[in-house]
C-alpha positions in Angstrom: 4.1 147.4 249.2 7.7 147.5 248.0 9.2 144.3 246.6 10.9 141.7 248.7 13.5 139.3 247.4 14.4 136.3 249.6 17.8 134.9 248.9 19.8 131.9 250.1 23.6 131.5 250.0 24.7 128.0 248.9 28.4 128.5 249.7 29.3 125.5 251.9 31.9 127.7 253.8 29.4 130.5 254.5 27.4 130.8 257.8 24.6 132.8 256.2 21.7 130.5 255.2 19.2 133.1 254.0 18.3 136.8 254.0 15.7 139.2 252.6 16.2 142.2 250.5 13.6 145.0 250.8 13.8 147.8 248.3 11.7 150.8 247.2 9.4 151.2 244.2 12.2 153.0 242.4 14.3 149.8 241.9 14.2 148.8 238.2 12.1 145.7 237.4 15.1 143.9 235.9 17.1 143.9 239.2 17.5 140.3 240.5 19.5 138.1 242.8 22.5 138.3 240.4 22.9 142.0 241.3 23.7 141.4 244.9 26.4 139.7 247.0 26.1 137.7 250.2 26.6 140.1 253.2 28.6 137.4 255.1 31.0 135.8 252.5 30.8 138.6 249.9 30.3 136.0 247.1 27.8 136.6 244.3 27.9 133.2 242.5 26.3 131.0 245.3 23.2 133.2 245.7 19.9 131.8 244.7 16.4 133.3 244.9 14.0 131.5 247.2 10.7 130.8 245.5 7.8 130.4 247.8 
Protein backbone atom coordinates (compact mmCIF):
# COMPACT_ATOMS: atom_id res chain seq x y z
CA UNK A 1 0.00 0.00 0.00
CA UNK A 2 1.38 3.45 -0.89
CA UNK A 3 2.52 5.73 1.89
CA UNK A 4 0.16 8.16 3.60
CA UNK A 5 1.30 11.31 5.35
CA UNK A 6 -1.15 13.00 7.74
CA UNK A 7 -0.46 16.70 8.17
CA UNK A 8 -1.89 19.49 10.31
CA UNK A 9 -1.61 23.23 9.71
CA UNK A 10 -0.88 25.18 12.89
CA UNK A 11 -1.31 28.63 11.29
CA UNK A 12 -3.86 30.38 13.54
CA UNK A 13 -5.29 32.30 10.57
CA UNK A 14 -5.82 29.16 8.47
CA UNK A 15 -9.13 27.29 8.30
CA UNK A 16 -7.47 23.96 7.38
CA UNK A 17 -6.98 21.77 10.42
CA UNK A 18 -5.59 18.58 8.83
CA UNK A 19 -5.22 16.74 5.53
CA UNK A 20 -3.73 13.52 4.18
CA UNK A 21 -1.20 13.11 1.41
CA UNK A 22 -1.31 9.83 -0.50
CA UNK A 23 1.48 9.14 -2.93
CA UNK A 24 2.85 6.34 -5.07
CA UNK A 25 5.67 3.93 -4.44
CA UNK A 26 7.85 6.08 -6.70
CA UNK A 27 8.07 8.91 -4.11
CA UNK A 28 11.61 9.06 -2.65
CA UNK A 29 11.92 7.90 0.99
CA UNK A 30 13.35 11.25 2.10
CA UNK A 31 10.20 13.19 1.12
CA UNK A 32 8.55 14.64 4.22
CA UNK A 33 6.12 17.26 5.45
CA UNK A 34 8.67 20.03 4.78
CA UNK A 35 8.33 19.36 1.05
CA UNK A 36 4.66 20.42 0.93
CA UNK A 37 2.54 23.53 1.46
CA UNK A 38 -0.89 23.89 3.02
CA UNK A 39 -3.54 23.77 0.26
CA UNK A 40 -5.56 26.49 2.00
CA UNK A 41 -3.12 29.15 3.25
CA UNK A 42 -0.19 28.09 1.00
CA UNK A 43 2.24 28.32 3.94
CA UNK A 44 4.95 25.70 4.47
CA UNK A 45 6.31 26.64 7.89
CA UNK A 46 3.23 25.84 10.06
CA UNK A 47 2.83 22.28 8.74
CA UNK A 48 3.45 19.42 11.15
CA UNK A 49 3.23 15.67 10.63
CA UNK A 50 0.58 13.94 12.72
CA UNK A 51 2.05 10.93 14.51
CA UNK A 52 -0.52 8.26 15.39
